[in-house]
C-alpha positions in Angstrom: -0.1 0.2 -0.2 1.4 3.4 -1.0 0.7 6.4 1.4 1.1 10.1 0.7 1.6 12.1 3.4 1.4 15.9 3.5 2.3 18.5 6.1 3.4 22.2 6.8 4.4 22.9 3.5 1.9 22.6 1.0 2.6 20.6 -2.5 4.8 23.1 -4.6 2.3 22.1 -7.6 0.1 24.9 -9.0 -3.5 23.5 -8.7 -4.7 24.3 -12.2 -1.8 21.8 -13.3 -1.9 19.1 -10.5 -2.6 15.5 -11.9 -2.4 12.4 -9.4 -0.4 10.7 -12.1 2.7 12.4 -10.6 2.2 10.1 -7.4 1.1 6.9 -9.1 -0.4 4.2 -6.8 -1.7 6.0 -4.0 -4.1 4.5 -1.7 -4.6 6.8 1.0 -3.4 10.5 2.2 -2.5 11.3 5.7 -2.1 15.0 7.0 0.0 16.2 10.0 -1.3 19.3 10.0 -0.8 23.1 9.2 -2.2 22.6 5.7 -5.0 24.8 4.6 -8.4 23.1 4.6 -9.2 24.0 1.0 -5.7 22.2 0.0 -6.6 19.1 1.7 -10.2 19.5 -0.1 -8.3 19.6 -3.4 -6.2 16.7 -2.7 -9.3 14.3 -1.8 -11.2 15.2 -4.6 -8.4 15.0 -7.3 -6.9 11.6 -5.9 -10.5 10.3 -5.1 -8.8 8.4 -2.1 -9.5 8.4 1.4 -7.8 11.4 3.6 -7.2 11.1 7.1 -6.3 14.2 8.9 -4.9 16.0 12.4 -4.9 19.6 12.9 -1.5 21.6 13.5 -1.5 24.3 15.9 -2.1 26.6 13.0 -5.3 24.9 12.1 -7.8 26.3 14.4 -9.8 27.4 11.3 -10.9 24.0 10.7 -13.4 24.4 13.1 -15.2 26.9 10.9 -14.1 25.5 7.4 -13.5 21.8 8.0 -12.2 20.3 5.0 -14.3 18.5 2.7 -14.1 14.9 1.9 -11.6 14.3 4.6 -11.7 12.4 8.0 -10.5 14.1 11.4 -9.0 11.1 13.4 -7.9 13.1 16.5 -8.3 11.1 19.5 -9.5 8.0 17.3 -8.2 4.8 15.7 -9.1 4.3 12.3 -8.7 0.6 10.1 -7.8 0.9 6.6 -6.6 -2.1 4.9 -6.4 -4.0 8.0 -3.8 -1.0 9.5 -4.5 0.9 12.6 -3.8 4.5 12.5 -4.2 6.8 15.6 -4.3 10.4 15.3 -3.1 13.2 17.9 -3.5 17.0 16.9 -1.6 20.1 18.1 1.7 21.4 19.4 3.0 22.1 23.0 1.5 24.9 24.7 2.6 28.3 23.9 0.5 30.7 24.7 -3.0 29.5 23.6 -3.8 30.9 20.3 -3.6 27.8 18.4 -4.2 24.0 18.7 -1.9 23.5 21.7 -1.5 21.1 24.8 0.6 21.2 27.5 2.4 18.1 28.2 0.1 17.0 31.3 -2.8 17.5 29.1 -1.3 15.4 26.3 -0.3 12.8 28.5 -4.2 12.7 29.9 -5.6 12.5 26.4 -3.3 9.5 25.6 -3.8 7.5 28.8 -7.9 7.8 28.1 -7.1 5.8 24.9 -5.2 2.9 26.5 -8.6 1.0 26.6 -9.0 2.1 22.8 -5.5 0.5 22.1 -6.0 -2.3 24.2 -9.3 -3.3 22.2 -7.8 -2.7 18.8 -5.0 -4.9 19.9 -2.6 -2.4 19.3 -1.3 0.5 16.8 0.6 0.2 13.7 0.7 3.9 12.8 0.4 7.2 14.9 -0.1 10.5 13.0 0.5 13.6 15.1 1.6 17.2 14.3 4.5 17.5 17.0 7.4 15.0 17.0 8.3 12.9 20.0 10.6 14.4 22.6 14.4 14.2 21.4 13.5 13.5 17.7 13.4 15.9 15.0 12.9 18.9 17.5 13.3 22.6 16.7 15.3 24.9 18.7 12.6 27.3 20.1 10.1 25.8 22.8 6.9 25.7 20.7 8.8 23.3 18.4 9.6 20.9 20.9 8.4 17.3 21.2 6.1 15.7 23.5 7.6 13.6 26.1 4.0 11.6 26.3 4.5 10.7 22.5 8.1 9.2 23.2 6.4 7.1 26.1 3.5 5.8 23.7 6.2 4.7 21.2 7.8 2.8 23.9 4.7 1.3 25.4 2.9 0.3 22.4 5.5 0.2 19.5 3.9 1.3 16.3 5.9 0.7 13.2 5.6 4.2 12.1 5.2 7.3 13.8 4.6 10.1 11.4 4.8 14.0 12.4 5.1 17.2 10.9 5.2 20.8 12.5 9.5 21.1 12.5 9.8 22.0 9.0 13.1 20.1 7.2 15.0 21.3 10.3 18.4 20.8 8.6 17.6 17.4 7.0 17.0 16.6 3.2 14.3 14.6 2.1 15.9 11.2 2.3 17.7 11.7 5.6 14.6 12.4 7.7 13.8 9.2 9.1 15.1 7.9 12.6 14.2 5.3 15.4 12.9 4.8 18.8 13.6 0.8 19.0 11.9 -0.4 15.9 9.3 2.5 15.4 10.3 4.4 12.6 10.0 8.2 13.1 9.1 10.3 9.8 9.5 13.8 9.6 6.6 14.6 6.9 8.2 17.6 6.0 6.3 19.0 2.9 5.4 15.3 1.7 6.5 12.1 1.6 5.2 8.7 -0.2 5.8 5.8 1.8 5.2 1.8 1.1 3.5 0.2 4.0 2.7 -3.8 4.1 1.9 -5.0 7.6 0.5 -7.8 9.3 -3.3 -6.5 8.3 -2.2 -6.2 4.5 -0.3 -9.5 4.5 -3.3 -11.4 6.1 -5.6 -10.0 3.7 -3.4 -10.9 0.4 -2.9 -14.6 2.0 -6.5 -15.1 2.5 -6.9 -14.0 -1.1 -4.6 -16.2 -2.6 -5.8 -19.4 -0.7 -9.4 -18.5 -1.8 -8.0 -18.3 -5.6 -6.6 -21.7 -5.3 -9.4 -23.3 -3.6 -11.2 -25.9 -6.2 
């Protein structure tokens, strides 16, 4: 499965000339936030694929103009082709002007999700705006990561943790993936195309093959 991840920097392609053929085989679009709602609506309409998003700290406008044809997954786990995706919006609190959380608020929010994560038997992808503490952080306070995100990774061991918020932060587009344990922490940095083939898809493919060879 191919996933297009967007965040912070809108795709540098003029709307009127954009074609999905420039990103072949996309099955799902994820947004890490700080993208205009009109741009997300445009992507959902052009690709005709599901688009899941969480809000960045600059996305308070979504309350008035939510992206059309897109799904907000903040505080939820959605399952797409057997892959469990958890969304967590916002940045560290730095004055309350946008979508912001204190470390304590985010920790409580994640704790409230523990039963849901248990019922879903874990999570495969975590989609956030801010990075985890100690990975891809900016130098100023509002671009620091959440310690509660790092704790979540260590406890639940998702395969991928995808965030935005910090821009490219000195990394080129080939060097923005780091590891916490076996979890790949990915800085979306404008846009990123990822190939995902986890247990859910493998089970589906195996079941399909067995069905085809059954007399």
